[in-house]
N, CA, C and O atoms as a CHARMM CRD file, in Angstrom:
* protein
*
  232
    1    1 MET  N      0.96800  -1.14100  -0.19800 PROA 1      0.00000
    2    1 MET  CA     0.17600  -0.03100   0.30200 PROA 1      0.00000
    3    1 MET  C      1.16700   1.04300   0.18600 PROA 1      0.00000
    4    1 MET  O      1.18300   1.75700  -0.81600 PROA 1      0.00000
    5    2 THR  N      1.95800   1.19200   1.10800 PROA 2      0.00000
    6    2 THR  CA     3.17900   2.57200   0.74400 PROA 2      0.00000
    7    2 THR  C      3.47400   2.50800  -0.69600 PROA 2      0.00000
    8    2 THR  O      2.85800   3.22300  -1.48600 PROA 2      0.00000
    9    3 ARG  N      4.12600   1.91900  -0.96600 PROA 3      0.00000
   10    3 ARG  CA     4.10000   1.69300  -2.42700 PROA 3      0.00000
   11    3 ARG  C      4.01100   2.07100  -3.55300 PROA 3      0.00000
   12    3 ARG  O      4.72500   2.58400  -4.41500 PROA 3      0.00000
   13    4 ALA  N      2.39700   1.53500  -3.33800 PROA 4      0.00000
   14    4 ALA  CA     1.71400   2.43400  -4.08900 PROA 4      0.00000
   15    4 ALA  C      1.07700   3.83300  -4.00200 PROA 4      0.00000
   16    4 ALA  O      0.56100   4.60700  -4.80800 PROA 4      0.00000
   17    5 VAL  N      1.26400   3.82800  -3.03600 PROA 5      0.00000
   18    5 VAL  CA     0.93300   5.80300  -2.84700 PROA 5      0.00000
   19    5 VAL  C      2.13500   6.37000  -3.21200 PROA 5      0.00000
   20    5 VAL  O      2.13900   7.08900  -4.21100 PROA 5      0.00000
   21    6 LEU  N      3.61600   6.10600  -2.32000 PROA 6      0.00000
   22    6 LEU  CA     4.85200   6.75800  -3.35900 PROA 6      0.00000
   23    6 LEU  C      4.95800   6.51600  -4.21100 PROA 6      0.00000
   24    6 LEU  O      5.92700   7.09700  -4.70000 PROA 6      0.00000
   25    7 ALA  N      4.15200   5.45500  -5.31100 PROA 7      0.00000
   26    7 ALA  CA     4.75600   5.41000  -6.49400 PROA 7      0.00000
   27    7 ALA  C      3.73600   6.25800  -7.64100 PROA 7      0.00000
   28    7 ALA  O      3.99200   6.38700  -8.83900 PROA 7      0.00000
   29    8 GLU  N      2.18900   6.93300  -6.72600 PROA 8      0.00000
   30    8 GLU  CA     1.50800   7.76600  -7.45900 PROA 8      0.00000
   31    8 GLU  C      1.93400   8.79200  -6.74600 PROA 8      0.00000
   32    8 GLU  O      1.48100   9.58600  -7.57000 PROA 8      0.00000
   33    9 ALA  N      2.60300   9.78600  -5.60500 PROA 9      0.00000
   34    9 ALA  CA     3.26800  10.49700  -5.09800 PROA 9      0.00000
   35    9 ALA  C      4.40100  11.35000  -6.46100 PROA 9      0.00000
   36    9 ALA  O      4.58200  12.48300  -6.90600 PROA 9      0.00000
   37   10 ARG  N      4.99000   9.77300  -6.70800 PROA 10     0.00000
   38   10 ARG  CA     6.26700  10.93400  -7.63900 PROA 10     0.00000
   39   10 ARG  C      6.25000  10.54200  -9.01400 PROA 10     0.00000
   40   10 ARG  O      7.33000  10.57500  -9.60300 PROA 10     0.00000
   41   11 GLU  N      4.81600  10.03000  -9.88900 PROA 11     0.00000
   42   11 GLU  CA     4.23400  10.18200 -10.77900 PROA 11     0.00000
   43   11 GLU  C      3.36200  11.41600 -10.69200 PROA 11     0.00000
   44   11 GLU  O      3.12000  11.93900 -11.78000 PROA 11     0.00000
   45   12 ILE  N      2.80000  12.03400  -9.53000 PROA 12     0.00000
   46   12 ILE  CA     2.30500  13.24800  -9.23900 PROA 12     0.00000
   47   12 ILE  C      2.93600  14.50100  -9.62300 PROA 12     0.00000
   48   12 ILE  O      2.60900  15.46000 -10.32200 PROA 12     0.00000
   49   13 PHE  N      4.42700  14.01200  -8.60600 PROA 13     0.00000
   50   13 PHE  CA     5.39300  15.15900  -8.97300 PROA 13     0.00000
   51   13 PHE  C      6.36600  15.35700 -10.02600 PROA 13     0.00000
   52   13 PHE  O      7.21700  16.22500 -10.22200 PROA 13     0.00000
   53   14 LEU  N      6.04000  14.39900 -10.60000 PROA 14     0.00000
   54   14 LEU  CA     6.71100  14.32100 -12.37100 PROA 14     0.00000
   55   14 LEU  C      6.19500  15.17500 -13.72800 PROA 14     0.00000
   56   14 LEU  O      6.70000  15.75500 -14.69000 PROA 14     0.00000
   57   15 LEU  N      4.65100  14.82800 -13.09400 PROA 15     0.00000
   58   15 LEU  CA     3.74400  15.49700 -14.14600 PROA 15     0.00000
   59   15 LEU  C      3.68400  16.73000 -13.51600 PROA 15     0.00000
   60   15 LEU  O      3.65700  17.63100 -14.35400 PROA 15     0.00000
   61   16 MET  N      3.64600  17.19600 -12.17200 PROA 16     0.00000
   62   16 MET  CA     4.20500  18.62800 -12.08700 PROA 16     0.00000
   63   16 MET  C      5.07400  19.35000 -12.39800 PROA 16     0.00000
   64   16 MET  O      4.88100  20.42600 -12.96300 PROA 16     0.00000
   65   17 SER  N      6.08300  18.93700 -12.11700 PROA 17     0.00000
   66   17 SER  CA     7.43700  19.44900 -12.47500 PROA 17     0.00000
   67   17 SER  C      7.72000  19.67900 -14.10500 PROA 17     0.00000
   68   17 SER  O      8.62000  20.38800 -14.55400 PROA 17     0.00000
   69   18 MET  N      6.56800  18.77800 -15.04000 PROA 18     0.00000
   70   18 MET  CA     6.47800  18.72500 -16.96300 PROA 18     0.00000
   71   18 MET  C      5.64000  20.06900 -16.75400 PROA 18     0.00000
   72   18 MET  O      6.02200  20.99800 -17.46500 PROA 18     0.00000
   73   19 LEU  N      4.68200  20.30700 -15.99700 PROA 19     0.00000
   74   19 LEU  CA     3.70800  21.50700 -16.24000 PROA 19     0.00000
   75   19 LEU  C      5.10400  22.63900 -16.23400 PROA 19     0.00000
   76   19 LEU  O      5.76500  23.18400 -17.11700 PROA 19     0.00000
   77   20 VAL  N      5.11900  22.63700 -14.91900 PROA 20     0.00000
   78   20 VAL  CA     5.81500  24.41900 -14.64200 PROA 20     0.00000
   79   20 VAL  C      6.90100  24.19300 -15.91000 PROA 20     0.00000
   80   20 VAL  O      7.05100  25.20500 -16.59500 PROA 20     0.00000
   81   21 GLY  N      7.61100  23.11900 -16.28600 PROA 21     0.00000
   82   21 GLY  CA     8.78900  23.38300 -17.05400 PROA 21     0.00000
   83   21 GLY  C      7.96600  23.54600 -18.80500 PROA 21     0.00000
   84   21 GLY  O      8.76200  23.70200 -19.73200 PROA 21     0.00000
   85   22 LEU  N      6.62400  23.50600 -19.11800 PROA 22     0.00000
   86   22 LEU  CA     6.51500  23.53400 -20.03600 PROA 22     0.00000
   87   22 LEU  C      5.49200  25.07400 -20.19700 PROA 22     0.00000
   88   22 LEU  O      5.48900  25.70600 -21.25400 PROA 22     0.00000
   89   23 SER  N      4.74700  25.46800 -19.08600 PROA 23     0.00000
   90   23 SER  CA     4.41400  26.90200 -18.87800 PROA 23     0.00000
   91   23 SER  C      6.03300  27.96000 -18.62000 PROA 23     0.00000
   92   23 SER  O      6.02700  29.19100 -18.65600 PROA 23     0.00000
   93   24 GLY  N      7.14400  27.19800 -18.40000 PROA 24     0.00000
   94   24 GLY  CA     7.54800  28.39900 -18.31700 PROA 24     0.00000
   95   24 GLY  C      8.63900  28.24100 -19.83700 PROA 24     0.00000
   96   24 GLY  O      9.74400  28.78100 -19.77800 PROA 24     0.00000
   97   25 LEU  N      8.30600  27.62300 -20.89300 PROA 25     0.00000
   98   25 LEU  CA     9.40700  27.56300 -21.62100 PROA 25     0.00000
   99   25 LEU  C      8.14200  28.37600 -22.43900 PROA 25     0.00000
  100   25 LEU  O      8.54700  29.35200 -23.07100 PROA 25     0.00000
  101   26 SER  N      7.05200  28.18700 -22.49900 PROA 26     0.00000
  102   26 SER  CA     5.79000  28.81300 -23.12700 PROA 26     0.00000
  103   26 SER  C      5.80000  30.22300 -23.14700 PROA 26     0.00000
  104   26 SER  O      5.50600  30.93000 -24.11200 PROA 26     0.00000
  105   27 LEU  N      6.38300  30.82600 -21.30400 PROA 27     0.00000
  106   27 LEU  CA     6.40300  32.38800 -21.55700 PROA 27     0.00000
  107   27 LEU  C      7.35400  32.70900 -21.79400 PROA 27     0.00000
  108   27 LEU  O      7.53000  33.92300 -21.89400 PROA 27     0.00000
  109   28 ALA  N      8.45400  31.80500 -22.00600 PROA 28     0.00000
  110   28 ALA  CA     9.75300  32.49300 -22.59700 PROA 28     0.00000
  111   28 ALA  C      9.78600  32.53400 -24.01100 PROA 28     0.00000
  112   28 ALA  O     10.56000  33.28600 -24.60400 PROA 28     0.00000
  113   29 VAL  N      8.93200  31.71300 -24.64100 PROA 29     0.00000
  114   29 VAL  CA     8.61900  32.03400 -25.66600 PROA 29     0.00000
  115   29 VAL  C      8.07200  33.19900 -26.34100 PROA 29     0.00000
  116   29 VAL  O      8.54600  34.00600 -27.14100 PROA 29     0.00000
  117   30 ALA  N      6.87400  33.04500 -25.75800 PROA 30     0.00000
  118   30 ALA  CA     5.90900  34.59700 -25.83000 PROA 30     0.00000
  119   30 ALA  C      6.53500  35.87400 -25.36500 PROA 30     0.00000
  120   30 ALA  O      5.99100  36.81600 -25.94000 PROA 30     0.00000
  121   31 CYS  N      7.71000  36.35800 -24.33100 PROA 31     0.00000
  122   31 CYS  CA     8.36400  36.64200 -24.27500 PROA 31     0.00000
  123   31 CYS  C      9.33500  37.87200 -25.03300 PROA 31     0.00000
  124   31 CYS  O      9.51200  39.08800 -24.96800 PROA 31     0.00000
  125   32 GLY  N      9.96000  36.34700 -25.99600 PROA 32     0.00000
  126   32 GLY  CA    10.68500  36.59100 -27.01100 PROA 32     0.00000
  127   32 GLY  C     10.05100  37.40700 -28.24700 PROA 32     0.00000
  128   32 GLY  O     10.61100  38.38600 -28.73900 PROA 32     0.00000
  129   33 ALA  N      8.57200  36.78900 -28.78000 PROA 33     0.00000
  130   33 ALA  CA     7.85500  37.11100 -29.48900 PROA 33     0.00000
  131   33 ALA  C      7.31900  39.25000 -29.14600 PROA 33     0.00000
  132   33 ALA  O      7.00600  40.31600 -29.67600 PROA 33     0.00000
  133   34 VAL  N      7.50900  38.74200 -28.25100 PROA 34     0.00000
  134   34 VAL  CA     6.98900  40.32600 -27.96500 PROA 34     0.00000
  135   34 VAL  C      8.11500  41.53700 -27.94500 PROA 34     0.00000
  136   34 VAL  O      7.99400  42.72900 -28.22600 PROA 34     0.00000
  137   35 ILE  N      9.29800  40.74400 -27.48700 PROA 35     0.00000
  138   35 ILE  CA    10.38900  41.35800 -27.62200 PROA 35     0.00000
  139   35 ILE  C     10.65500  41.53600 -29.15900 PROA 35     0.00000
  140   35 ILE  O     11.17600  42.55400 -29.61500 PROA 35     0.00000
  141   36 ILE  N     10.29500  40.57300 -29.84900 PROA 36     0.00000
  142   36 ILE  CA    11.02700  40.84400 -31.78500 PROA 36     0.00000
  143   36 ILE  C     10.17000  41.41000 -31.81600 PROA 36     0.00000
  144   36 ILE  O     10.59000  42.56400 -31.90400 PROA 36     0.00000
  145   37 ALA  N      9.00800  41.44000 -31.80300 PROA 37     0.00000
  146   37 ALA  CA     7.94600  42.48200 -32.47400 PROA 37     0.00000
  147   37 ALA  C      8.10100  43.83400 -32.33100 PROA 37     0.00000
  148   37 ALA  O      8.38300  44.64100 -33.21700 PROA 37     0.00000
  149   38 ASP  N      7.84900  44.09400 -30.86200 PROA 38     0.00000
  150   38 ASP  CA     8.48200  45.54100 -30.21600 PROA 38     0.00000
  151   38 ASP  C      9.69200  46.30200 -30.91200 PROA 38     0.00000
  152   38 ASP  O      9.80200  47.52800 -30.95600 PROA 38     0.00000
  153   39 ASN  N     10.63700  45.31900 -31.48400 PROA 39     0.00000
  154   39 ASN  CA    11.91500  45.68100 -32.34900 PROA 39     0.00000
  155   39 ASN  C     11.77200  46.35900 -33.46500 PROA 39     0.00000
  156   39 ASN  O     12.35300  47.38200 -33.82700 PROA 39     0.00000
  157   40 GLN  N     10.61300  45.45800 -34.22000 PROA 40     0.00000
  158   40 GLN  CA    10.26100  45.59000 -35.50200 PROA 40     0.00000
  159   40 GLN  C      9.58500  47.12200 -35.57900 PROA 40     0.00000
  160   40 GLN  O      9.73100  48.03800 -36.38800 PROA 40     0.00000
  161   41 THR  N      9.04000  47.02300 -34.75600 PROA 41     0.00000
  162   41 THR  CA     7.87000  48.71500 -34.83400 PROA 41     0.00000
  163   41 THR  C      8.71300  49.29200 -34.59800 PROA 41     0.00000
  164   41 THR  O      9.01500  50.01400 -35.54800 PROA 41     0.00000
  165   42 GLN  N      9.42200  49.41300 -33.66700 PROA 42     0.00000
  166   42 GLN  CA    10.55400  50.44800 -33.43600 PROA 42     0.00000
  167   42 GLN  C     11.41200  50.68800 -34.94200 PROA 42     0.00000
  168   42 GLN  O     11.91300  51.60300 -35.59600 PROA 42     0.00000
  169   43 THR  N     11.32400  50.04800 -34.96500 PROA 43     0.00000
  170   43 THR  CA    12.49600  50.34100 -36.36800 PROA 43     0.00000
  171   43 THR  C     11.41400  50.21900 -37.27300 PROA 43     0.00000
  172   43 THR  O     10.92400  51.34800 -37.23700 PROA 43     0.00000
  173   44 ALA  N     10.56800  49.37800 -38.26300 PROA 44     0.00000
  174   44 ALA  CA     9.49200  50.75400 -38.91200 PROA 44     0.00000
  175   44 ALA  C      9.20500  52.04200 -38.21800 PROA 44     0.00000
  176   44 ALA  O      9.15600  52.90200 -39.09700 PROA 44     0.00000
  177   45 ALA  N      9.03300  52.47400 -37.26300 PROA 45     0.00000
  178   45 ALA  CA     8.63400  53.89400 -36.91400 PROA 45     0.00000
  179   45 ALA  C      9.87100  54.32500 -36.89900 PROA 45     0.00000
  180   45 ALA  O      9.66300  55.40800 -37.44700 PROA 45     0.00000
  181   46 ALA  N     11.41100  54.31200 -36.62000 PROA 46     0.00000
  182   46 ALA  CA    12.22700  54.75300 -37.15700 PROA 46     0.00000
  183   46 ALA  C     12.54000  55.63300 -38.52900 PROA 46     0.00000
  184   46 ALA  O     12.91900  56.79000 -38.70800 PROA 46     0.00000
  185   47 ARG  N     12.11500  54.24800 -39.63900 PROA 47     0.00000
  186   47 ARG  CA    12.14400  54.82700 -40.71400 PROA 47     0.00000
  187   47 ARG  C     11.17100  55.57100 -41.43700 PROA 47     0.00000
  188   47 ARG  O     11.27500  55.83500 -42.63500 PROA 47     0.00000
  189   48 THR  N     10.16400  55.93100 -40.65900 PROA 48     0.00000
  190   48 THR  CA     8.91900  56.36400 -41.39600 PROA 48     0.00000
  191   48 THR  C      8.67700  57.44200 -40.98200 PROA 48     0.00000
  192   48 THR  O      8.01200  58.13600 -41.75200 PROA 48     0.00000
  193   49 VAL  N      9.16700  58.21800 -39.33300 PROA 49     0.00000
  194   49 VAL  CA     9.42300  59.69600 -38.97500 PROA 49     0.00000
  195   49 VAL  C      9.73300  60.47100 -39.58400 PROA 49     0.00000
  196   49 VAL  O      8.99200  61.45000 -39.67600 PROA 49     0.00000
  197   50 PRO  N     11.46700  60.42500 -40.59900 PROA 50     0.00000
  198   50 PRO  CA    11.62800  61.46000 -40.84000 PROA 50     0.00000
  199   50 PRO  C     11.21400  61.53600 -42.14100 PROA 50     0.00000
  200   50 PRO  O     11.64500  62.59800 -42.59100 PROA 50     0.00000
  201   51 THR  N     10.55300  60.90200 -43.02300 PROA 51     0.00000
  202   51 THR  CA     9.81400  61.01200 -44.10900 PROA 51     0.00000
  203   51 THR  C      8.74300  61.80600 -43.57600 PROA 51     0.00000
  204   51 THR  O      8.56300  62.98300 -43.88700 PROA 51     0.00000
  205   52 ALA  N      8.06100  61.18200 -42.80400 PROA 52     0.00000
  206   52 ALA  CA     7.00600  62.19100 -42.17300 PROA 52     0.00000
  207   52 ALA  C      7.09100  63.73100 -42.09400 PROA 52     0.00000
  208   52 ALA  O      6.40500  64.47000 -42.80000 PROA 52     0.00000
  209   53 ILE  N      7.86900  64.09800 -41.30300 PROA 53     0.00000
  210   53 ILE  CA     8.35800  64.74300 -41.11000 PROA 53     0.00000
  211   53 ILE  C      8.86100  65.78300 -41.56200 PROA 53     0.00000
  212   53 ILE  O      9.13500  66.75100 -40.85300 PROA 53     0.00000
  213   54 ALA  N      9.17100  65.69000 -43.58100 PROA 54     0.00000
  214   54 ALA  CA     9.79500  65.96500 -44.31700 PROA 54     0.00000
  215   54 ALA  C      8.61400  67.04500 -45.34100 PROA 54     0.00000
  216   54 ALA  O      8.58400  68.18300 -45.80900 PROA 54     0.00000
  217   55 SER  N      7.50400  65.45000 -45.26500 PROA 55     0.00000
  218   55 SER  CA     6.71500  66.15200 -46.18300 PROA 55     0.00000
  219   55 SER  C      5.71300  67.17000 -45.25100 PROA 55     0.00000
  220   55 SER  O      4.97700  68.06800 -45.65900 PROA 55     0.00000
  221   56 LEU  N      5.90400  66.79500 -44.11200 PROA 56     0.00000
  222   56 LEU  CA     4.84200  68.27600 -43.61300 PROA 56     0.00000
  223   56 LEU  C      5.65100  69.21000 -43.89900 PROA 56     0.00000
  224   56 LEU  O      4.84800  70.14100 -43.83800 PROA 56     0.00000
  225   57 GLY  N      6.72700  69.74100 -44.19300 PROA 57     0.00000
  226   57 GLY  CA     7.69900  71.07400 -44.14600 PROA 57     0.00000
  227   57 GLY  C      7.27800  71.41500 -45.47600 PROA 57     0.00000
  228   57 GLY  O      6.86900  72.55700 -45.68800 PROA 57     0.00000
  229   58 ARG  N      7.33200  70.47400 -46.49600 PROA 58     0.00000
  230   58 ARG  CA     7.06500  70.75500 -48.39400 PROA 58     0.00000
  231   58 ARG  C      5.69800  72.09000 -48.20500 PROA 58     0.00000
  232   58 ARG  O      5.18900  72.59800 -49.20300 PROA 58     0.00000
């Protein structure tokens, strides 16, 4: 009986650790995607701003 309980507890611990690991990995991927998108937005904005200001002066 005790062995069965320990085996179940070990299995639950393994599943929980896998879940935490996958959650951390998905959070890291999401953060990376946000950082990449932000950098691309800033690059596009940096290219667009001088053109927009120059067209206002004409």
